[in-house]
C-alpha positions as CSV (number, residue, x, y, z in Angstrom):
1,X,-191.0,230.6,-16.5
2,X,-187.3,231.5,-16.6
3,X,-184.9,231.2,-13.7
4,X,-184.4,235.0,-13.7
5,X,-188.1,235.6,-13.3
6,X,-188.4,233.1,-10.5
7,X,-185.5,234.8,-8.6
8,X,-186.5,238.4,-9.3
9,X,-186.1,240.4,-6.1
10,X,-188.7,242.6,-4.5
11,X,-186.5,245.6,-5.2
12,X,-186.6,244.8,-9.0
13,X,-190.4,244.7,-9.0
14,X,-190.8,248.2,-7.4
15,X,-190.5,251.6,-8.8
16,X,-188.0,253.9,-7.0
17,X,-189.6,256.8,-5.2
18,X,-187.1,259.6,-4.6
19,X,-187.6,261.6,-1.3
20,X,-189.2,265.0,-1.8
21,X,-187.2,268.1,-0.8
22,X,-188.5,270.8,1.5
23,X,-189.9,271.1,5.0
24,X,-192.6,268.5,5.1
25,X,-195.2,268.2,7.9
26,X,-194.5,265.2,10.1
27,X,-197.1,262.5,9.8
28,X,-197.5,259.4,11.9
29,X,-199.5,256.2,11.4
30,X,-202.3,255.9,13.9
31,X,-201.8,252.1,14.5
32,X,-198.2,252.8,15.5
33,X,-199.4,255.6,17.9
34,X,-202.0,253.5,19.6
35,X,-200.4,250.1,20.2
36,X,-197.1,248.8,21.7
37,X,-194.8,248.1,18.7
38,X,-191.5,249.5,19.9
39,X,-189.1,249.4,22.8
40,X,-189.2,252.5,25.0
41,X,-185.6,252.0,26.3
42,X,-182.3,253.0,24.7
43,X,-180.8,249.8,26.1
44,X,-180.7,246.6,24.2
45,X,-184.0,244.8,24.4
46,X,-184.7,241.2,23.2
47,X,-187.7,240.4,25.5
48,X,-190.7,240.1,23.1
49,X,-193.8,242.3,23.3
50,X,-197.0,240.2,23.5
51,X,-200.2,242.3,23.7
52,X,-203.9,241.5,23.3
53,X,-207.0,243.7,23.5
54,X,-210.3,242.2,22.4
55,X,-209.7,241.1,18.8
56,X,-206.3,242.9,18.5
57,X,-203.2,240.8,18.9
58,X,-199.6,242.0,18.6
59,X,-196.4,240.0,18.9
60,X,-193.0,241.8,18.4
61,X,-189.8,239.9,18.5
62,X,-186.1,240.9,18.2
63,X,-182.9,239.1,17.5
64,X,-180.0,239.3,20.0
65,X,-177.6,240.8,17.5
66,X,-179.5,244.0,17.0
67,X,-182.2,244.1,19.6
68,X,-185.7,245.4,19.2
69,X,-186.5,248.6,17.2
70,X,-186.9,251.5,19.6
71,X,-189.3,254.4,19.6
72,X,-186.4,256.6,18.3
73,X,-185.9,254.2,15.4
74,X,-189.6,254.7,14.6
75,X,-188.6,258.3,13.5
76,X,-187.5,256.7,10.2
77,X,-191.1,255.5,9.7
78,X,-192.5,258.9,10.5
79,X,-190.1,260.3,7.8
80,X,-191.4,257.6,5.4
81,X,-195.1,258.3,6.2
82,X,-194.5,262.0,5.7
83,X,-192.9,261.5,2.3
84,X,-195.6,259.2,1.1
85,X,-198.5,261.4,2.2
86,X,-196.9,264.5,0.8
87,X,-196.2,262.9,-2.6
88,X,-199.7,261.4,-2.8
89,X,-201.3,264.8,-2.0
90,X,-199.2,266.4,-4.7
91,X,-200.5,263.8,-7.2
92,X,-197.1,262.0,-7.5
93,X,-196.7,258.3,-7.7
94,X,-195.4,256.7,-4.5
95,X,-193.7,253.4,-3.9
96,X,-192.6,251.2,-1.0
97,X,-189.0,251.5,-2.4
98,X,-187.7,254.8,-1.2
99,X,-184.4,256.6,-1.8
100,X,-183.0,259.4,0.3
101,X,-179.7,260.7,1.7
102,X,-178.8,260.2,5.3
103,X,-178.7,264.0,5.6
104,X,-182.4,264.3,4.5
105,X,-183.6,261.7,7.0
106,X,-181.5,263.0,9.9
107,X,-182.4,266.6,9.5
108,X,-186.1,265.8,9.1
109,X,-186.1,264.0,12.5
110,X,-184.1,266.7,14.2
111,X,-180.8,264.8,14.5
112,X,-177.2,265.9,13.9
113,X,-175.4,265.0,10.7
114,X,-172.0,263.9,12.0
115,X,-170.4,260.5,11.2
116,X,-171.6,259.3,14.6
117,X,-175.2,260.2,13.7
118,X,-174.9,258.5,10.4
119,X,-173.7,255.3,12.1
120,X,-176.6,255.5,14.5
121,X,-179.0,255.8,11.6
122,X,-177.6,252.6,10.1
123,X,-178.0,250.9,13.4
124,X,-181.6,252.0,13.5
125,X,-182.2,250.6,10.1
126,X,-180.7,247.3,11.1
127,X,-183.0,247.1,14.1
128,X,-186.1,248.1,12.0
129,X,-185.2,245.3,9.5
130,X,-184.5,242.6,12.1
131,X,-187.5,243.3,14.3
132,X,-190.4,241.1,13.3
133,X,-194.1,241.9,14.0
134,X,-197.1,239.7,13.8
135,X,-200.5,241.4,14.3
136,X,-204.2,240.9,13.6
137,X,-204.7,244.7,13.2
138,X,-206.6,245.5,10.0
139,X,-207.0,241.8,9.3
140,X,-210.4,240.2,8.6
141,X,-210.1,237.7,11.5
142,X,-208.3,237.7,14.8
143,X,-206.7,234.4,13.9
144,X,-205.3,235.8,10.6
145,X,-202.0,237.4,11.5
146,X,-200.0,239.6,9.2
147,X,-196.2,239.1,9.7
148,X,-193.6,241.6,8.6
149,X,-190.5,243.6,9.5
150,X,-190.5,247.4,9.7
151,X,-188.1,247.5,6.8
152,X,-188.0,244.7,4.3
153,X,-184.5,245.6,3.2
154,X,-182.1,248.5,2.9
155,X,-179.0,249.3,1.0
156,X,-176.3,252.0,0.8
157,X,-175.6,253.8,-2.4
158,X,-172.0,254.9,-3.2
159,X,-170.6,257.7,-5.4
160,X,-167.9,257.2,-8.0
161,X,-165.3,257.4,-5.2
162,X,-166.9,254.7,-3.1
163,X,-168.3,257.1,-0.5
164,X,-171.8,256.4,0.7
165,X,-174.2,259.1,-0.7
166,X,-177.6,257.6,-0.2
167,X,-179.9,255.0,1.3
168,X,-182.6,252.9,-0.4
169,X,-185.1,251.1,1.8
170,X,-188.3,249.2,1.3
171,X,-191.2,249.6,3.8
172,X,-193.6,246.7,4.3
173,X,-197.0,246.6,2.6
174,X,-198.9,246.6,5.9
175,X,-197.3,250.0,6.8
176,X,-197.6,251.4,3.3
177,X,-201.3,250.7,3.0
178,X,-202.0,252.3,6.4
179,X,-200.2,255.5,5.4
180,X,-202.1,255.8,2.1
181,X,-205.4,255.7,4.1
182,X,-206.3,259.2,5.2
183,X,-208.1,257.9,8.3
184,X,-204.9,256.1,9.6
185,X,-202.5,259.1,9.5
186,X,-202.2,262.1,11.8
187,X,-200.0,265.2,11.7
188,X,-197.7,265.5,14.7
189,X,-195.9,268.4,16.3
190,X,-192.4,268.8,15.1
191,X,-191.4,269.4,18.7
192,X,-192.0,265.7,19.2
193,X,-188.5,265.0,17.9
194,X,-187.0,267.0,20.7
195,X,-188.5,264.7,23.4
196,X,-185.6,262.7,24.8
197,X,-187.4,260.2,27.0
198,X,-188.9,257.0,25.6
199,X,-192.0,257.2,27.9
200,X,-192.8,260.8,27.0
201,X,-192.4,260.0,23.3
202,X,-194.7,257.1,23.6
203,X,-197.2,259.1,25.6
204,X,-197.2,262.0,23.2
205,X,-198.1,259.6,20.3
206,X,-200.9,258.0,22.4
207,X,-202.3,261.3,23.5
208,X,-202.1,262.7,20.0
209,X,-204.0,259.7,18.7
210,X,-206.8,260.0,21.2
211,X,-207.1,263.6,22.4
212,X,-207.3,265.7,19.2
213,X,-209.0,268.9,20.2
214,X,-211.5,267.4,22.6
215,X,-212.3,270.0,25.3
216,X,-213.4,267.5,27.9
217,X,-210.1,265.6,27.6
218,X,-209.4,261.9,28.0
219,X,-208.7,259.7,31.0
220,X,-206.5,256.5,31.3
221,X,-206.0,254.2,34.2
222,X,-202.3,254.0,35.1
223,X,-202.3,250.2,34.9
224,X,-204.0,250.3,31.5
225,X,-201.3,252.7,30.3
226,X,-198.7,250.3,31.7
227,X,-200.0,247.5,29.6
228,X,-200.2,249.6,26.5
229,X,-196.6,250.8,26.9
230,X,-195.0,247.4,26.9
231,X,-192.5,248.9,29.3
232,X,-190.1,246.6,31.1
233,X,-189.9,248.9,34.2
234,X,-191.7,247.8,37.4
235,X,-195.2,249.3,37.7
236,X,-194.2,251.5,40.6
237,X,-191.4,253.1,38.6
238,X,-193.7,253.5,35.6
239,X,-196.3,255.3,37.8
240,X,-193.6,257.5,39.3
241,X,-192.6,258.6,35.8
242,X,-196.2,259.4,34.8
243,X,-196.6,261.6,37.8
244,X,-193.3,263.3,36.9
245,X,-194.5,263.9,33.4
246,X,-197.6,265.6,34.8
247,X,-195.3,267.7,36.9
248,X,-193.0,268.7,34.1
249,X,-195.6,269.0,31.3
250,X,-193.2,268.2,28.4
251,X,-195.7,267.1,25.8
252,X,-196.1,269.8,23.0
253,X,-199.7,271.0,22.7
254,X,-201.2,268.9,25.6
255,X,-201.6,269.3,29.3
256,X,-201.4,266.3,31.7
257,X,-202.9,265.8,35.1
258,X,-203.3,263.0,37.7
259,X,-206.5,262.1,39.4
260,X,-207.4,259.5,42.0
261,X,-210.8,257.8,42.6
262,X,-212.2,256.9,46.0
263,X,-210.3,253.6,46.0
264,X,-206.9,255.3,45.3
265,X,-206.7,254.2,41.7
266,X,-204.7,256.8,39.7
267,X,-205.7,258.1,36.3
268,X,-203.8,260.2,33.8
269,X,-206.0,262.9,32.3
270,X,-205.0,265.0,29.4
271,X,-206.5,267.7,27.1
272,X,-205.3,270.0,24.4
273,X,-203.4,272.9,25.9
274,X,-204.1,275.4,23.1
275,X,-207.3,274.7,21.2
276,X,-206.8,277.7,19.0
277,X,-203.4,276.6,17.7
278,X,-202.3,274.0,15.2
279,X,-200.3,272.1,17.7
280,X,-203.1,269.7,18.4
281,X,-203.3,268.7,14.8
282,X,-206.5,267.5,13.1
283,X,-209.8,267.3,14.8
284,X,-210.7,263.9,16.1
285,X,-214.1,262.5,15.3
286,X,-216.7,262.4,18.0
287,X,-216.9,258.6,17.8
288,X,-213.8,256.5,17.1
289,X,-212.9,252.8,17.0
290,X,-211.0,251.7,20.1
291,X,-210.7,247.9,19.6
292,X,-214.2,247.3,20.8
293,X,-217.0,245.7,18.8
294,X,-218.9,249.0,18.8
295,X,-217.6,252.6,18.4
296,X,-217.1,254.5,21.7
297,X,-217.2,258.2,22.6
298,X,-214.0,260.0,22.0
299,X,-214.2,262.3,25.0
300,X,-216.6,264.9,23.7
301,X,-219.3,266.0,26.1
302,X,-219.2,265.5,29.8
303,X,-217.1,262.3,30.1
304,X,-213.6,261.2,29.2
305,X,-212.9,258.3,27.0
306,X,-211.8,255.1,28.8
307,X,-210.4,252.2,26.8
308,X,-211.4,248.6,27.3
309,X,-209.3,246.1,29.3
310,X,-206.1,244.9,27.7
311,X,-203.9,241.9,28.5
312,X,-200.2,242.2,28.2
313,X,-197.1,240.2,29.0
314,X,-193.4,240.6,28.2
315,X,-192.8,236.9,27.8
316,X,-191.8,234.1,30.2
317,X,-188.2,235.3,30.2
318,X,-189.1,238.2,32.5
319,X,-190.0,236.9,35.9
320,X,-189.8,240.2,37.7
321,X,-192.8,241.8,36.2
322,X,-196.0,240.4,37.8
323,X,-197.6,243.9,37.8
324,X,-198.1,243.6,34.1
325,X,-200.5,240.7,34.7
326,X,-202.5,242.3,37.5
327,X,-204.5,244.4,35.1
328,X,-206.3,241.2,34.0
329,X,-207.9,240.8,37.4
330,X,-210.2,243.8,37.0
331,X,-211.3,246.2,34.4
332,X,-208.3,248.5,33.6
333,X,-210.5,251.6,33.1
334,X,-213.7,252.0,35.2
335,X,-216.9,252.8,33.4
336,X,-218.0,255.3,36.0
337,X,-216.9,258.9,35.7
338,X,-216.4,260.7,39.0
339,X,-216.9,264.2,37.5
340,X,-218.8,265.8,34.8
341,X,-215.8,268.0,33.9
342,X,-212.1,267.4,34.7
343,X,-210.7,269.2,37.7
344,X,-207.0,269.9,37.1
345,X,-204.7,269.7,40.0
346,X,-201.4,271.4,40.5
347,X,-198.6,270.4,38.0
348,X,-197.1,268.1,40.6
349,X,-200.3,266.0,40.5
350,X,-200.7,266.1,44.3
351,X,-203.9,266.7,46.1
């Protein structure tokens, strides 16, 4: 084998897929919607995410230079998923090597197109490339971890005058395979891109993943949500923000409420706000996988779905977050349902 063949780059082995024009429907990968893969803060985060639930393990690490990829950076992956699905449905050949202009990406995700916005896009690409993920999701064994970065590499193209006029990027095989599988992609509301808070963006994706158009809604224990979010905020602050979201109702297509059981444990309950509109996306199956050995009800019928216990830590470097570990002492979501149907309270979530 020649030296050239041995050193051939990944880019040289892939066909170039040029971004499609037009107003494409935004699509998101379900794995990225259901599990903690991104920082929810706009501040620089290097504290790792270390999450386990049954046979699912996730470890996300960042480098000090760039910090961890944020949930706003993940908009680039939503753009990539939307392009891949649209091209596949049109019978076009897709590739992990994608080419677009900054204008195309920025306008798709609802951003401005100023020089500042362009520099922010480049910073997002740097974080996506430098953030590393190790996960057992979609692997044959819990001990078999798939390791990757959200972007393998990216480059700027320049015109004849040396001005940047395009971006080429390579998405990882783990992400690409999930997007090509119909069951692992959901259409999201374009209003999602207008959500400014990291927690509300994360919650919308989680709700969209689980709720669909289920009339009975879904129900999550506050501490369970805390673990799934990978938030670095203290639990009390996290719970306050959940109640505030239930008061403000910012999630497009969904309505939130807060309930308490007899012991005072708080639950966030949510359902589709307008079952007759397309804002809720595709219908969710009556039985869905939830990280448990057996399928569980998705919330149809008289009860709300409640996920199994999860364990979460933010790494030894954060000593101020013992609330994250308290969810291990008892089941995060009780198996008893207090009501046959959800009883919505006032938007403030107060009794």
